[in-house]
C-alpha positions, 0 to 999 in steps of 0.5 A: 653373670647377668641375665644377658649373654656376653660375647665370648673371646677367644681367649675368654674360655681359657681364662675361665678354665684357670677360674675353675681350676683354682676353685677346685684347688681351694675346694678340694684341698689335698684331695686333688693331689691324691687324684693326681698320684692315682692318675700318675700311677694309672699312666705308669701301669699303662705304660708297663703293660705296653712294654710287656707286649713286646716280649709276647709279640716276640715269643709269638714269632713276629720278628723280622728285623732285629728288635731296638730293645733286645733286653724285652725280648731276653726277658720274654725268653726267660719268662716263657710265653705262659709267664709273661702272659701272667704278668701281663694279666696281674698288671691288668688287674691292677690297672682295673683297680687303679681306674676304679679308685680314681673314677670314685675319687672323682665322682666324690670330689665333683659332688662336693664341689657342686655342693660348695658351689651351690652353697656359696651362691645361695650365701650370697643371695641370702646376704644381699641388701634387700635394695639389690635383692628385690631387683633379681629375677627368682626364676633365673637365681632358681635355674642357677642354683640347680641346673647351672651348678650341676652343669659346672659340676660336669665341667669339673668332671671332664676337667679331672678326667682330662687331667688323667689323659693328659698324665698318660700322654708323657708316659706314653711318649716316653715308651715310644722313645725307647723304641724310635725317637725319630718315629715318636718325634714325627708322630708328635709333629703331626699330632700337633699339627692336628691340634692347631687345625682343631683350635678354631673349631673349638673356639667356635663351639665355645661361643656357641655354647655361650650362646646356648647357655643364655638362651637356656637361662632365658626359657627357664625364666619365661617358664616360670613367669608364665606359671606365676602369672597363669591366673591373671593370663586366664582371666585376661584371655591372654594365653595365646598372646603369651604363647607366642613369646614363650615359643619365640624363646623355645625357637631361639634355644632350638636354634642355638642348640642345633648350631652347638651340635653342628660345631661339636659334630664338625670338630669330631669329624675332622678329628677322626679323619686326622686320626685316621690318616696319622695311623695309616701314615705310622704304618708306612713309615714304620715299615717302609721308610724305617725298616723297623722290626715287626714287633717293634712297629706293632708295639709303636702301633699299640703305643700310638693308638693308645696315644691317639685315644687319649688325644680323641679323650682329651678332644672330647673332654675339651668339648664338654668342657667348652660345652658347659663352662658358660654355666660355671662362668654364670654361676661365678659372676653371679656369686661375685656380683651378689656378694658385692651387694652384701649387707654389713656385719650384724651389730648388737640390736637397738632396743625400742623403748621411747619412740622411733624417729625419722629425720628428713627421710627421703628414698629413690630407687635409682639415682634417675628415679623420682622421689618415693619419699622425701623430707619426711620428719615423724615419730613413732611412739613405743608401744602405741599403735600408729596408722601409715596412711596415704594414697597409692603411691605415696610411699608407705610401703617403701617407709615400711621397708626403711622403718623395718631395716630392710633398706637404708634411706638415701637422705636423711636418718633413723633413730631408735631412742637416739641411736642411729639405724644404720650399718649393722645395727639396722641388720640387727634391728630386723630380728626385733621386727615382725611383718604381715604383708598384704600378699601373705606368704607361706613355704610349701610345708607344714603349718607348724614348720611356717610357724616355727620360722619365727621361733624355733623353740616355740612349744604346742601352747605357745603355737596355739595362743598365737593362732588364737590371737590371729583368729586362726582356730580354723586350723583346729578343724583341719584333718591334720591340724599344725601338720597340715601341708599348705602348698606352694605359697600357701595354695591349699589355703584361702587368702584369709586363711594365709593371712591369719597364719602369717599373723600368727607367725608374726605374733609368735615372735613377739617383737618390738616393732610389728608392721601390718601391710593391709593384714586384715584385707582378705578377712570378713567383717567377723574375722577382722573384728576379732584380729582388731581386738587382739591388736588393741590389746597390743597397745601399751605392750608392743609398737605397732605400724598399720598401714591401712586404707579401712576405716576400721583399721585407722580407727585402731590407731592412736598415732597417725602419719599421713603421707601425701602426693607429691612427696616434697609436701609435708606429711600429716603427723601427729596423735588422732 
């Protein structure tokens, strides 16, 4: 599901429920049928307990007209009141044990299903091609992985509990038929009429739940944007301006929530009135119109009381399902969309020994967008340092993405030692590339954990060697050294410190190609000189592509690709 909402059709809810049921069956396997068996046993024991009430009522002297089931009265006389009550108590204990086992089985399945759905969504996001993934709104994806998956799990919980209630209905009806088929038929007809009355209310509730889910998702994304851009807002003095948009979204969510609550309350009120009217009509019909025995009428009332309770539970479960179903639908649609953008299966990685060649390379971000790069033919020689220069907007970062294998050129081709960089080879090539962005990113973890992302088997000596090459000796002066927590996105460190750790992580990887995007822009002159000296030592050992504006970084290069604007003009390519 995209970030925009869709109107809900009356049949949409049933189709989504069908998808959810099929998904649960696939995830749960035999466990679902185990839960179904427990639910069936619950229904049978429930029906048996109601049958046992009849001889107890007869023994208490509530007779009147001859009973419809004389064998129950005879059984009661044989057992006596104490014996009948003892059996009833034993049945109640069995029933309590079945309820406990069923509830625990449902809980485990719901948790496992939520884990499965979250894993599938996460895997789908991680498997996307970069061209599609960069268009995602991170806050919306985070909301889906947390809140929406949890709501989908709640839908499964309510679905399983609704199934358990539904299984009890035919058992209770069968017991009721034993006492009076006519009474049962009339009660069933009235109950079905009540369901017909409630259907339009349920459809309305589903449509409002869909709107509420979309508003909730939009507000979460708005909050994430506000927090991510808080520094800029403060510098611009635009806090109040953004607050207007934020509280407008809060008001939209508030209205959607109130409308949804009204719809559910209206359905609940109608349901309660119907249940009360049916119960009153049942007493009159049994005693006055049909002349049933008092014990029969009381037993039937208990049976239909349970049936009414089951109907109420089913309605409540359905309302809960309707409320959270749009969240499952959103996650389901996201998984489908993201899987459609999955990268091809990985192949053997090409090895760079001679040169990486670009032949007539062009790239568009969309068919209607202007060309970011067009007609570029260039070469990046192996084990040399190449500078990629050009004004802002010339396509330097786009070209870096193509060279690293993150995206595939719209036109033209890329070759590594004559092997095309496409399909699964492009995915494998990324494992041999290291990247240092202009805005360095660190995960909210220790310095050690961030470094080990590049090489999980690196020992202490290797970590410190990479840090020293990146002029990151300041880590030795930190109280916790490599175990220092860097904060969210490395917020507890300065920009220069983050940049040096990210460079160390790249060097630790020992890549075939190292791409640096203004990697020294946040460093002072002394630290920059140290890093440039380390990079200079890589010449002859590693292929390095430096995206640079600063003269010191450009002077480091032995080869240059100079992009110009407009992109149709030829780039200046060649050795310095």
